[in-house]
N, C-alpha and C positions, 0 to 999 in steps of 0.2 A: 504494499500499499504506499502511496506517495505521500510525503509530508503534507503537502495541503489537505490531503483526503482527511489525514490525522487530524491535524488542526481544525478542521471544518466538523468533524465529530466532537471535538472537545467542545468547540463553541457552541453546538446545538445542544449538548448535554447540559452545559453551564446555562445557557438561556432556558433550558427546559425547568433546571431546578429553580433559578430564579422566580420564573412565572409560576410554576407548582407549588412551592413553598407556602404561600399565603392560602392557597386552596387546601391543601393538607393540614394546614393547622387549624383551619376554620371547621373541617370534617371530624380530626381528632377532639376538637374541644367540644364540638356538637356530640359525640360518641360518650367522651368522659362525663359530660354535663348530663346525658341521659342514664348512663350507668349509675352515677353518684346520687341522682333522683330517684331513680325507679330500681334500684338493684335488687330489691327485694321482691318485685312483681315481673322481673323480666324474664322472658322465655330464653332458654339456652340457644335457641336458634338466633337469637338477635346478635349474638357474638360471631358466628359463621357471617351473616348478613353483612355486619359491620366491616369486618376483615373483607371481603369480597367487594363492598363499596369503595374501600381503600384502593384496592389493587386495581379496580377499573379505573377509577380517576387518575391514578398515576399512569397506567396505559393511555388512556384517553389524551391526556396533556402532552405526553412525549410522543404518541401519534401525529397530533395536531402539529408540534413544532417541527417533527423531521419532514412531514407531507407538505408543510409549508414552505420549507425550502426547495422542495422539489418543484413546486408551480411557482415561476417567476414570470412575469409578464412585462416588465418595463426594463429597459438597458439602463445600467445606473449612469451611465456617460451622456447619450443622447436622449434619454426619455421618450424614446419610441419602443416598440415592440422588441421583445429578443426574438432571436432568429426561432427557437423552438416554439414561441408562442405565436409567431408570423406564420410558420408553416402549417400550424393547426388551423389558424383563421382562415388562410387564402384556400386552403385545402377544402373547409366548409363552402366558403364563398363560390368557388369554382364547381361545386356540386349544386349548389343552390340557384345560380344565376344562369342565365340563358346565355348573355355575354358579358364577358369579362375581360380586362386589361390589365397586363402588368407593366411597369415602369420602372428600370433600373437607373438609378443618378449614382454616379460615382465621382467621388473628390480624387482625381489623378494624382495631383501632387501631395497627398497627405503625408508620403513617406519623406519627401522633401521638407515639408513642414515641420515634421516632428524633429528632424535632424537638424534643421537650421534656427528653427524657434523653441524647440523643446516640446516634451510630449504634452506637457499641462496646456500650452498654446494649441496644439493638435487636437486635444480633447474640445477646447474652446470651441476652436473651428467647426467640429463635429455638432457641438450644440447649436451653433449660430447658423450654420448650413441648414440644420432641420427648421429652426425657425424661420428662416428666410423661405425656406421652399413651402413652409405651411401657408405663410403670409401670401405667397404668390398664388397659389391653388385658392385661397379663400377669395382672393380679389377678383378670381376668374368664375366665384361662385360655388367652388366645391370645397366643402367643410366635412369634417369627422370622417376622412379616410383613412383606411389603415397605411400605416408606414413602418417598416421594421428595419432594423440595423442588421444586416446581414453579415459583414466582416469588415474590417479595415474602414476603408471611406465609401462603402457599397451599402446603398439603401434600396428596398424595393417597396414601390407602391401599389396597391391595388385600387382599380376604379370599375364601376360597373359600366358596361358598354363596349362596343367596338373600338378598336384602335384608330381608326378613322376620325372618331369624335373627337380626339385628343392629341393626334400629330400635328396640327398647327398651332395649338397651345404649348405643346412642346418644344416647337421651333422656336417660338418665341421666348420660351423659357430658357433656350441655349443661348439665344443672342442676348437676353438681359444679362445671364450669369457672366458674360464677359467682364462686366463692370463690378461684378462682387468682389468685395475686399473684407477682411474682418481685421481690425487693427492694422490698416496698411499692409496687410498679407493677403497676396494674390491668390485667389482660387480658380482653379481650372475643373470645371465639370463636365463630364460627358455622358450621354444618355442612350437608352435602348428601348423601344417598345415591342410590346406583342400582346397578341390576345389568344383565347382558348380556343381558335380556328384552328391554330397550329396543333394544339394536343390539349387534352383534358387532364394531364399530369403535372403538377406543380413542378417536380423535379426536372422534367424536359423543358418545361417553360424557362425556368431560370438559367437552366444550361446553356438554352440558346440565346437568352437575352446575353450572356457573356459571350456566346460567339459572335452576336450582331455587333456587340460593343468592339470587340477585338477586330472586327473586320473595318470599322469605321476609324479606329485607331491606325491601323496599318495604312490607310489612304487618307489620313490628314496629311495635308500640304507642310506642316512643320517638321514632319520627319521624311520626308522627301531629299533624296541625296541632293545638295547643291547644284551640282551640274547637272543631274536629271531637272531639277526644277527649271534652271535657265532654260533646258531645251523645251521643256513643256509651255512655258511662257511664250517662248519665240514661236514655237509651232502654232500656239494658240492664236496668236497674232497674226501669222501668216495665213492661216485657214480661216480668220475670221469667227474662231469658235467662241462667241460670248454668250453669256445668260444675262438676260435684261429683266430685272423686275422695276416695278413702280408702284409708290405710295401716295396716296393723295394727300395734299397741303390745304387746309381749311382756313377761310376769314369769314367770319358770323355765320359759321355753320355751313356755307358753301365752297364747293372746291374751287381753289383760284390757280392751282398749277399742283404738277406732279413731280415727285423727286425719283431720278433714276439710280438704280442700284446694280452695279455690274460686277459679274465674277467672270473669270475665265473657266473654260473647260478643256481640259488635257485629255492626251490619251488616255485609254481605258477608263473612261469616266470620270477621273480626277477632277475634282472642283477645287479652282484655287482662289484664295479669298483676297480681298484688297490689303490686308496686313501683311501677305507674304508677297502677293504680284509687285507691289509699289516697290518695293525694297529691289525687286530685280530690275524693274523698270529703270529705276534711278542710276542703279549699277551698269546697266548696259546701253543707257541713252535710248531708251525706246519710249521715252514719255510722250514725244509729241507724235509718233506712229499711234500707240494706244489712244491717246485722247481724239485723234482725228478718226480712228476706227469707230471709237462709240459715238462720236458724233454723227459722222453717217449712218451708223446702226438706227440710231434714234430717229433721225429724219426719214430714213426710209421705211421707217415702221409706224410713224407717226402720221395721225389724220389732220389735216388742216382744221377741222373743226374741233380737236382736242384742245385743251388748255395747255399752257406753255408747260414745257419741261424743264426742269433743274437739273444740272449735270456737273458732277464734280471734276474740276479739270486742274492739273498741275499749273501752278504759276508760273514754272519754268516755261511750260507751252505757250502759254498766253503772251510770254515775252519774248517767242520765237519767230523768226520771221517767216519761216516756211509753213508753221501752223496759221498764221494770219494771212498769208496768201491764198492757201488751200480753204480757209474759211471764207474768205471774199467769193472765192469759186463757189463754194457750197451754197452762198446767199443767192449767187446769180441762178445757181441751177435749180433750188427749191424756193426762191421768193423770200418774202419777209420772214425772218428765223423767228418763233416764240421761243427763245431760249433763256435760261438763267444759269450763269456760271458760277459755281460755288469753289471759293477759292480758301486755301487756309496752308500757312508755311509757318513753321518754328523760327527760322531766320529772317529778319528784316531787311526788305531790300530798301537800300537808302535812296536810290534813285527815284525819287516818287514823282518829280515832273514827266519823266518819259512812261513812269507806270500810268499816270493818269492820264497822258495822251493817247495810250493804248486804249485805256478805259472809255474815254471820249469817242474814239472812232467806233467802239464796239457797240455803245449806245446808240448811235446814228444808224445802226445796222438793226436795232430794237432789241439787243441783247441786255439784261438787267445784270448786275454784278453784286454777287452776296458773299459776304466774309464769313466764313465758319469759325466754330471754337472761341465766340468772345465771352470773355470771363475766365480763360484759360491760357490762352497763348497771349504773350505779350505783343508779338508781332501784330495780332488781329486788333488790338485797343488801338495801336498806332496807325493802324491803316483806317480805323473806323475815324481817327482823328484828322487824317491827312490825305484820305484818298476819296475821289467822288464816286460814292458807290450807291447802291440803291437799298440792301437789304443786309442785316446782321443777323446770324444765326447763334444762339447761344449753346455753349458747350453742354454735352448729354449730362455732365455732372449734376446740373442743375434741373434736371428733368424728373430726378426722385423728389416726391412730395415732401419729405423731411429735410431734405437739403435745400430745396428751393423755399420751403417756409423759414428755416434758418437763417438762409442767404437772401431773403426777400428784398431787403434794402438795397442789397448790392446789385441786385439784377434790377431794381426798380430804377437805379442812377443810370444804368446804362440804358434803359428803355427811353427815360427822359432825355438823355442826351442824344440819342438817335432821332427822336422825334422832334426836337430842337433843329437838328438837321436836315429834317425832311427825309430820314431815313427809316424804311419799314423794319419792325423786328420778327424775328421767326425761332418759336421753340418747339422742338421736337420730342421724340420718344415719350409721348404723355401716355401714359399707362393706365392711371385711375381718375376715378372721378374727383378726388382731392387735388391731383397736380394739374387737372384741366382747371378748377375752381381757382386755384392759384394763378394759372396762366392768364384767366380772364381778369381777374384782379389787376394784373400786372398790365393790362391794357395790350398785350403781345398782339402783333398784328394778325401773324400766320402762326395757326397751330397744327402739330401733325402729331399722329400716334396711334396705337392700336386702339385706345379709347374711341378715339372720332371716328375710326375706320368702323369698329362695331357698330356705332349708333348710327352711321350712314348706311351699312348694309341692312340695318334693321327696319329702315323706312320703308 
């Protein structure tokens, strides 16, 4: 027998004694009082009954203590279901529910956090992530759902219904989790989803969840060999393999324009996200080619009746003669361009007179200019002060209702400054009714996010 098992038995025995002694004392006191008060009239069988009662009470207390330890529902660290209880609970759910979905949520860098910041901080990360997950699902109208700690940084969530019902919710969860931090510790979360159409057996479902997750990790662009990544980006640009998505931006609950999000599609279906391909574009000096490709793709697939499209353009492209020349050619080809160029850069470009001259020429073509990440990048504030722009967009740091509330006066100051200069304000990634109310209170001109998209879809 292992030492932990020996110590656990000792602990249970001592706990049983501490709980049982008062009860034993009361029983003994009752028996002795009965004997002393009625010793002449008591039947001899009462002595046997008293001894049996005493032994039964001892057995009952020890039984309760030992079995109480065997049944444990809550994990001490995360306050979620233990693995054993989670399995029992989900097995019943799978048997009783016609459609049922399981979601695997994993903190991928938990080992690194434990190594760099200590196990106590690792435990705190586990707790805070659970709180964050619960809050996110509650905002989506999902309460009292089973969540259990499987192992390490892995959690399983059970939800009634088919997986298609929760796929979009999970995609948005992954996007929002990119900004998740606990005491400035970055958290990397990966997910997988499956429903009981795959199997009725819980073990098979959980095994397949990990297989799905491993396949997704293998295809993540961060793990692609640098040389291979460069080849994938070059090939995607040459083959014009772009994935273009759009999200509406609202003013007074009306759609005024749409922001375009671009991902590259490499060989074997590998999706390359902006965080990865921007580095390669800068390294290989392909920024101009990429921006022109995106611009042509948007114009080819746009209808003249559609609202304007907002496109993120590298500031270096905007200051490049090749880009400007091709842009004028596209202007002649497609006519008036209903576009908004979104710009942001961490390093301040000092030649503001030349920069403003370029912006004025773009405005004559009907293109509006938006400066991104105001309130975060120092260069964005300087451009607000010195460039002739049309729109400023606040950093997503201020999209969270708690942080927006905390920094309300700061953002309000930027709004007043912009409005005094005749510049529109834009806040994005609005996910909740609370953050939407704060954005309205700020008198932000343009508001964007899942909350408004859901409202618009519900009309």
